[in-house]
C-alpha positions as CSV (number, residue, x, y, z in Angstrom):
1,M,169.2,64.8,-0.1
2,R,171.4,67.8,0.7
3,L,170.4,69.8,3.7
4,A,170.4,73.5,4.0
5,D,173.5,74.9,5.7
6,N,171.4,76.4,8.6
7,D,169.5,73.2,9.1
8,P,169.9,72.2,12.8
9,R,171.2,68.7,11.9
10,S,173.8,70.2,9.5
11,Q,174.9,72.8,12.1
12,Q,175.4,70.1,14.7
13,L,177.3,67.7,12.4
14,R,179.6,70.5,11.4
15,V,180.2,71.2,15.1
16,L,180.9,67.6,15.8
17,K,183.4,67.2,13.0
18,K,185.2,70.4,14.1
19,L,185.5,69.1,17.6
20,L,186.7,65.7,16.5
21,K,189.3,67.2,14.1
22,K,190.7,69.4,16.9
23,A,190.8,66.6,19.5
24,R,191.8,63.6,17.3
25,F,195.5,63.6,18.5
26,T,194.5,63.7,22.2
27,A,194.7,60.5,24.3
28,F,190.8,60.4,24.3
29,G,190.7,60.9,20.5
30,Q,193.2,58.2,19.9
31,Q,191.4,55.7,22.2
32,Y,188.0,56.3,20.7
33,R,189.2,56.4,17.0
34,F,188.2,60.0,16.1
35,D,189.9,59.6,12.7
36,E,187.6,56.7,11.9
37,I,184.5,58.7,12.9
38,L,185.7,61.6,10.7
39,L,186.0,59.2,7.7
40,S,182.6,57.7,8.3
41,K,179.6,58.7,6.0
42,H,177.4,58.9,9.1
43,A,179.7,60.7,11.6
44,G,176.9,61.3,14.2
45,K,175.9,57.6,14.4
46,K,179.5,56.4,14.3
47,F,180.4,58.8,17.2
48,Q,177.5,57.4,19.3
49,E,178.7,53.8,18.4
50,L,182.3,54.2,19.4
51,V,182.3,56.8,22.2
52,P,180.7,55.8,25.6
53,V,178.5,58.2,27.6
54,H,180.0,59.8,30.7
55,D,178.8,61.2,33.9
56,Y,181.2,63.4,35.9
57,N,182.6,60.5,38.0
58,K,183.4,58.4,35.0
59,I,185.1,61.1,32.9
60,Y,186.9,62.5,35.9
61,E,188.3,59.2,37.1
62,E,189.3,57.9,33.6
63,W,190.4,61.2,32.1
64,W,190.1,64.6,33.7
65,Q,192.0,63.6,36.9
66,K,195.2,63.4,34.8
67,T,194.9,67.0,33.7
68,L,195.0,68.2,37.3
69,D,198.6,66.8,37.4
70,G,199.4,69.0,34.4
71,V,199.2,66.2,31.8
72,P,198.5,67.8,28.4
73,D,196.4,66.6,25.5
74,V,194.1,64.3,27.6
75,T,190.6,65.1,26.3
76,W,191.4,68.4,24.6
77,P,194.7,69.7,23.1
78,G,197.1,71.5,25.5
79,K,197.0,71.9,29.2
80,I,194.0,73.0,31.1
81,K,194.5,76.4,32.8
82,F,191.1,76.9,34.5
83,Y,188.7,74.6,36.3
84,A,185.1,75.6,37.3
85,L,184.4,74.3,40.8
86,S,180.9,73.0,40.7
87,S,179.1,71.0,43.4
88,G,176.0,70.7,41.3
89,T,173.1,70.6,43.7
90,S,173.4,67.1,45.0
91,E,177.0,66.0,45.7
92,A,179.0,67.3,48.6
93,A,182.5,67.3,47.1
94,S,183.4,69.9,44.5
95,K,183.7,68.8,40.8
96,Y,186.6,70.1,38.8
97,I,185.3,70.9,35.3
98,P,187.8,72.0,32.7
99,V,187.5,75.4,31.2
100,T,189.6,76.0,28.1
101,K,190.5,79.2,26.3
102,D,188.4,77.9,23.3
103,M,185.4,77.6,25.5
104,L,185.8,81.1,27.0
105,R,186.0,82.4,23.5
106,S,182.8,80.6,22.5
107,N,181.1,81.9,25.6
108,R,182.0,85.5,24.8
109,I,180.6,85.1,21.2
110,N,177.3,83.9,22.7
111,Y,177.1,86.8,25.2
112,I,177.5,89.2,22.2
113,R,174.8,87.3,20.3
114,Q,172.5,87.5,23.2
115,L,173.0,91.3,23.6
116,I,172.4,91.8,19.8
117,S,169.1,89.8,20.1
118,L,167.8,92.4,22.6
119,I,167.4,94.9,19.7
120,S,164.2,92.9,18.7
121,Y,162.6,93.5,22.1
122,E,159.6,95.9,21.8
123,K,159.9,97.0,25.4
124,L,163.6,97.5,25.3
125,P,164.6,100.0,28.0
126,R,167.2,101.7,25.7
127,H,168.4,104.0,28.5
128,A,169.6,100.9,30.4
129,V,171.8,99.5,27.6
130,T,174.7,101.9,28.1
131,K,174.7,101.8,31.9
132,G,176.7,99.6,34.3
133,F,176.4,95.8,34.7
134,L,176.3,94.5,38.2
135,M,177.5,90.9,38.0
136,L,176.9,89.0,41.3
137,G,179.3,86.1,40.9
138,G,182.0,84.1,42.6
139,A,185.3,85.4,43.7
140,T,187.8,86.2,40.9
141,D,190.6,85.5,43.4
142,L,190.9,81.9,42.3
143,Q,192.8,79.1,44.1
144,K,196.0,78.0,42.4
145,G,196.7,74.3,41.8
146,K,200.1,72.6,42.0
147,A,200.4,72.2,38.2
148,G,199.8,75.9,37.6
149,W,196.1,75.9,37.0
150,Y,193.4,78.1,38.7
151,A,190.1,76.9,40.1
152,G,186.9,78.7,41.3
153,D,183.3,79.5,40.4
154,L,182.7,79.8,36.7
155,S,181.5,83.4,37.2
156,G,184.8,84.2,38.8
157,I,186.7,82.7,35.9
158,L,184.6,84.6,33.4
159,M,185.2,87.9,35.2
160,K,189.0,87.2,35.5
161,N,189.0,86.7,31.7
162,R,186.7,89.6,30.9
163,P,187.7,91.7,27.8
164,F,189.2,95.1,28.3
165,W,186.3,97.0,26.8
166,F,184.0,95.4,29.4
167,Q,185.9,97.2,32.2
168,T,184.0,100.5,31.9
169,F,180.6,99.0,32.5
170,Y,181.5,96.2,35.0
171,K,180.5,96.4,38.6
172,P,181.3,95.7,41.4
173,G,184.8,96.2,40.0
174,G,188.0,94.2,40.5
175,R,188.6,94.8,44.2
176,I,185.2,93.7,45.4
177,A,185.0,90.8,42.8
178,K,188.1,89.2,44.5
179,I,186.4,88.9,47.9
180,K,185.7,85.3,48.8
181,D,183.4,85.9,51.8
182,W,179.9,86.3,50.4
183,N,178.5,88.4,53.3
184,E,181.5,90.7,53.1
185,K,181.1,91.1,49.3
186,L,177.4,91.9,49.7
187,N,178.1,94.5,52.4
188,E,180.7,96.2,50.1
189,I,178.2,96.3,47.3
190,V,175.5,97.8,49.6
191,E,178.0,100.6,50.6
192,K,178.9,101.4,47.0
193,A,175.4,101.0,45.5
194,P,174.5,104.8,45.4
195,D,177.7,105.6,43.5
196,W,176.8,103.3,40.5
197,D,174.4,103.7,37.7
198,I,173.2,100.2,37.1
199,G,171.3,99.2,34.0
200,Y,171.7,95.4,34.2
201,I,171.9,92.9,37.1
202,V,173.3,89.5,36.2
203,G,173.3,86.5,38.5
204,V,171.3,83.7,40.3
205,P,167.9,85.0,41.4
206,A,168.1,84.1,45.1
207,W,171.4,86.0,45.7
208,C,170.4,89.0,43.5
209,Q,167.1,89.3,45.4
210,M,169.0,89.2,48.7
211,C,171.4,91.9,47.5
212,M,168.5,94.2,46.4
213,E,166.7,93.7,49.7
214,M,169.8,94.6,51.7
215,I,170.3,97.8,49.6
216,I,166.6,98.8,50.0
217,E,166.7,98.2,53.8
218,H,170.1,100.0,54.3
219,Y,169.1,103.2,52.5
220,K,165.4,103.0,53.8
221,V,164.0,103.4,50.3
222,E,160.8,102.0,48.8
223,T,162.3,100.1,45.8
224,I,165.6,99.4,44.1
225,H,164.7,102.0,41.4
226,D,165.1,104.7,44.1
227,I,168.8,103.8,44.1
228,W,169.2,102.7,40.4
229,P,166.6,104.5,38.4
230,N,168.0,103.2,35.1
231,L,167.8,99.5,36.0
232,G,166.1,97.9,33.1
233,F,167.3,94.2,32.8
234,F,167.8,91.2,34.9
235,V,169.8,88.4,33.2
236,H,169.4,85.1,35.0
237,G,170.0,81.4,34.5
238,G,170.8,78.2,36.2
239,V,167.5,77.9,38.0
240,A,163.8,78.5,37.1
241,F,162.7,82.0,37.8
242,E,159.0,81.3,38.6
243,P,159.4,81.0,42.4
244,Y,161.3,84.3,42.6
245,K,159.3,86.5,40.3
246,K,156.7,87.6,42.9
247,G,159.5,88.6,45.4
248,F,161.4,90.4,42.7
249,E,158.5,92.5,41.6
250,K,157.9,93.7,45.1
251,L,161.4,95.3,45.0
252,L,160.9,97.2,41.8
253,G,159.5,100.6,41.1
254,K,158.7,99.8,37.5
255,P,158.7,96.8,35.2
256,I,162.0,95.4,33.9
257,V,162.9,93.0,31.2
258,Y,163.9,89.4,32.3
259,I,166.4,87.7,30.1
260,E,167.1,84.0,30.6
261,N,170.3,82.3,29.5
262,Y,171.5,78.7,29.8
263,L,175.1,79.0,30.9
264,S,176.6,76.0,32.7
265,S,180.1,75.2,33.9
266,E,180.4,73.0,30.8
267,G,179.4,75.7,28.3
268,F,176.9,78.3,27.1
269,I,174.0,76.2,25.9
270,G,171.3,78.7,24.9
271,Y,169.4,81.9,25.6
272,R,166.0,83.5,25.2
273,D,166.4,85.4,21.9
274,R,163.0,87.0,21.6
275,E,160.7,88.8,24.0
276,H,157.7,86.5,24.0
277,A,159.5,83.2,23.5
278,K,158.3,80.3,25.7
279,G,161.8,78.9,26.1
280,M,165.5,79.4,25.3
281,K,167.0,78.9,21.9
282,L,169.7,76.2,21.8
283,I,173.0,77.4,20.3
284,L,173.6,74.7,17.7
285,N,176.5,76.3,15.8
286,N,179.2,77.2,18.4
287,N,181.3,74.3,19.6
288,I,178.8,72.2,21.5
289,F,177.4,69.0,20.1
290,M,174.2,68.0,21.8
291,E,172.5,64.7,22.2
292,F,169.1,64.1,23.9
293,V,168.4,61.0,26.1
294,P,164.7,60.4,26.6
295,F,164.1,60.8,30.4
296,N,162.3,57.6,31.0
297,D,162.5,54.3,33.0
298,K,164.4,52.7,30.1
299,N,167.3,55.1,30.3
300,F,167.3,56.1,34.0
301,D,166.9,54.2,37.2
302,A,164.8,55.2,40.2
303,D,167.6,57.4,41.5
304,G,168.1,59.2,38.2
305,K,171.3,57.4,37.3
306,M,171.7,56.9,33.5
307,V,172.1,53.4,32.2
308,E,175.3,52.4,30.4
309,N,174.0,52.5,26.8
310,P,171.1,54.8,26.7
311,E,169.0,55.7,23.7
312,A,170.6,59.1,22.5
313,L,168.9,61.2,19.9
314,M,170.4,64.0,17.7
315,I,168.6,67.4,17.3
316,H,166.6,66.2,14.2
317,E,165.2,63.2,16.1
318,V,163.7,64.9,19.1
319,E,159.9,65.6,19.7
320,E,158.2,68.6,21.0
321,G,156.7,68.2,24.5
322,K,158.9,65.3,25.5
323,E,161.5,65.4,28.3
324,Y,165.2,64.7,27.6
325,A,168.4,64.6,29.6
326,L,171.2,66.5,27.8
327,L,174.5,65.0,26.8
328,M,177.3,67.5,25.6
329,S,180.5,67.2,23.7
330,T,182.5,70.5,23.9
331,N,185.7,72.4,23.2
332,A,186.6,72.0,26.8
333,G,187.1,68.2,26.4
334,A,183.7,66.9,27.6
335,W,182.5,64.0,25.5
336,R,179.0,62.6,25.6
337,Y,178.8,64.1,29.0
338,L,175.6,64.1,31.1
339,I,175.3,67.5,32.7
340,G,172.3,66.5,34.8
341,D,169.7,68.8,33.5
342,T,166.4,67.7,31.9
343,L,164.8,69.7,29.1
344,R,161.6,69.9,27.2
345,F,161.3,71.3,23.7
346,V,158.5,73.9,23.6
347,N,159.1,75.1,20.0
348,L,160.8,72.5,17.8
349,E,161.0,74.8,14.7
350,R,163.1,77.3,16.6
351,N,164.9,74.7,18.8
352,E,163.5,76.4,22.0
353,V,163.6,74.5,25.3
354,V,162.7,75.0,28.9
355,I,164.7,73.4,31.8
356,T,162.4,71.1,33.6
357,G,164.7,70.0,36.4
358,R,167.6,67.6,37.2
359,T,167.9,63.9,36.4
360,K,168.3,63.3,40.2
361,H,165.9,65.9,41.4
362,F,162.4,64.5,40.7
363,L,160.0,62.5,42.9
364,S,158.6,59.3,41.7
365,L,158.2,57.1,44.8
366,V,155.1,55.4,43.4
367,G,154.9,56.6,39.8
368,E,153.8,60.2,40.5
369,H,156.6,61.5,38.2
370,L,156.7,64.9,39.8
371,S,159.3,67.1,38.1
372,V,160.9,70.4,39.3
373,D,159.1,72.1,36.5
374,N,155.7,70.9,38.0
375,M,156.8,72.1,41.5
376,N,157.9,75.5,40.2
377,K,154.6,76.1,38.4
378,A,152.6,75.2,41.5
379,I,154.7,77.6,43.6
380,Q,154.3,80.3,41.1
381,V,150.5,79.9,40.8
382,V,150.0,79.7,44.6
383,S,152.3,82.8,45.2
384,E,150.2,84.8,42.8
385,E,146.9,83.7,44.2
386,L,147.8,84.4,47.8
387,N,150.0,87.4,47.0
388,I,152.9,85.9,49.0
389,C,156.6,85.5,48.3
390,I,158.1,81.9,48.2
391,P,161.7,82.4,47.1
392,E,162.9,78.9,48.1
393,Y,161.4,75.5,48.7
394,T,162.4,71.8,48.8
395,V,160.5,68.6,48.8
396,V,161.1,65.2,50.4
397,G,159.5,61.8,49.7
398,F,159.2,59.1,52.4
399,P,157.2,56.0,53.5
400,H,154.1,56.8,55.5
401,E,151.4,54.5,57.0
402,N,152.2,51.5,54.8
403,F,152.1,53.9,51.8
404,F,154.1,57.1,50.9
405,A,154.0,60.8,51.4
406,H,155.6,64.1,50.3
407,K,156.8,66.8,52.7
408,W,157.3,70.4,51.4
409,Y,159.6,72.8,53.2
410,V,158.6,76.3,52.1
411,A,160.5,79.6,52.7
412,C,158.0,82.4,53.3
413,N,158.2,85.4,55.5
414,D,154.6,86.5,54.7
415,P,151.7,85.6,57.0
416,V,149.9,82.5,55.5
417,D,148.3,79.4,56.9
418,E,150.3,76.3,56.3
419,N,147.2,74.2,55.6
420,V,146.0,76.6,53.0
421,L,149.4,76.5,51.3
422,R,149.5,72.7,51.4
423,E,146.0,72.3,50.0
424,K,146.5,74.7,47.1
425,I,149.9,73.3,46.1
426,D,148.5,69.7,46.2
427,K,145.3,70.8,44.3
428,Y,147.3,72.5,41.5
429,L,149.7,69.6,41.1
430,C,146.7,67.3,40.6
431,Q,145.5,69.6,37.8
432,I,148.8,69.8,35.9
433,N,150.2,66.2,36.5
434,D,147.8,63.3,35.7
435,D,150.2,60.7,37.3
436,Y,150.3,62.7,40.5
437,A,146.5,63.0,40.6
438,V,146.1,59.2,40.2
439,E,148.6,58.4,42.9
440,R,147.1,60.9,45.3
441,T,144.0,58.6,45.3
442,S,146.1,55.5,46.0
443,A,149.7,55.0,47.1
444,L,150.7,58.7,47.7
445,K,148.8,58.8,50.9
446,D,149.5,62.4,52.2
447,V,151.2,65.7,51.6
448,F,152.7,67.7,54.5
449,L,154.0,71.2,54.5
450,Q,156.2,73.2,56.9
451,K,156.6,77.0,56.5
452,L,160.1,78.2,57.5
453,P,161.8,81.7,57.6
454,E,163.7,82.5,54.4
455,S,166.8,82.8,56.5
456,Y,166.8,79.1,57.3
457,F,167.5,78.2,53.6
458,F,170.4,80.6,53.4
459,K,171.9,79.5,56.8
460,F,171.8,75.9,55.7
461,M,173.6,76.7,52.4
462,E,176.2,78.6,54.6
463,T,176.8,75.4,56.7
464,K,177.5,73.6,53.5
465,G,180.0,76.3,52.3
466,K,177.6,77.1,49.4
467,L,176.5,80.6,50.2
468,G,176.2,82.9,47.2
469,S,177.4,82.9,43.6
470,Q,176.4,79.9,41.5
471,H,175.0,77.8,44.3
472,K,171.3,76.8,44.3
473,F,169.2,75.1,46.9
474,P,168.2,71.6,45.8
475,R,164.5,71.3,45.0
476,V,164.4,67.6,46.0
477,L,166.3,66.3,49.0
478,K,167.6,62.8,49.2
479,G,170.4,60.8,50.9
480,K,173.0,62.6,53.0
481,M,171.8,66.1,52.0
482,L,168.4,65.2,53.5
483,Q,170.0,63.9,56.7
484,D,172.0,67.1,57.0
485,W,168.9,69.2,56.5
486,N,167.0,67.3,59.2
487,D,169.9,67.8,61.6
488,F,170.0,71.5,60.7
489,L,166.3,72.0,61.4
490,A,166.6,70.1,64.7
491,S,169.5,72.5,65.7
492,Q,167.4,75.5,64.9
493,S,164.5,74.5,67.0
494,T,166.5,73.8,70.2
């Protein structure tokens, strides 16, 4: 049976064949017999059979490390000129993720597609469309490597490679964008804010909220609309927006449109393409081949590490409502690469997903299977109910009285009783997660909560050298990061 050209499976197989053709003469393509896969009747299945899955450590040690020495044609044709430095949210050391010109071109196409999709929005604030973009990203003054490459935050790389026509609208402009010190950059933006007519803000919610709060405080105004009356859009991604929404709305003088996109260091994966969509539409026809690994005990161990030969499904094999970890093969030379996010399909017909968390950021000490998505929803509901702002939080699991317990650390500057917060979060989690509810009557003995000033979370990120830009506070703390957090809290209380 011949499938329609716009059928998701056909789109993805075309993408896979295009990637394999382009990379077949690379060292990776030769080792894993890309030519043989291209000749196969069932290229998708043959690809899965011959090419192993990779996490960052595996692909870096076996392949990408060579590219840092200037070796060409390793996993993608040519030399790699840019690397996105990504620490993810768990590891301490920076990851060097290749960014190719092909990938930058694909990203630009997807940005344009997303802008065009705004036309369908009923509440489109048309006056904002022609105004300035404020992009709160990493420094465009990138570090230079010995083999002639440049490395830095993906946002800095994207801005360094911005098209000429973008120049007119782009803020904070080249000089401020180069500043590496995050506090210095924010202070410069605050100084310049009244001179700009901003229609869009683009960035990670926590840092954009901080920037707006600083501007409001500096100019002693009520809302950000007193400075930027034409602000109509907030484009965000990389982290769930629910915990931030309440805090954001307190800074606004009128409603704005929130636009979510799914842009990672490894590629532009999807975006919300209609106003009332439950999730983001995956981009299936632009140089990313996706596979979906069911996020269960068969494919992942208790620490969220993927097994060697997991079950991996193609787009036509997934089911709505189930949780998957995402594998990507891209035009930046990532192959069957686990990016660490978990997704759930909320509309299979339109290939729309929500990000539910990270493979290593979930709590299941005794089978409670508590995802970041569950936590975000609980925080959002409780914030609305109590009319308080909780922009950041993190959760820890630990042994307690021969059983186990969770402890929540919640950032909140509003007056609220810790016990009320704890009880409401616990109660709501029992309502939305059956496994959690069952375990709360048995092995998950207790839930604790400590309310902290918002500044603690930012200070801790600063101690890790992760202030601003793409960096996000981990929602679940384990291992060394947990030890560092405990040490930090001890230092604050002395």
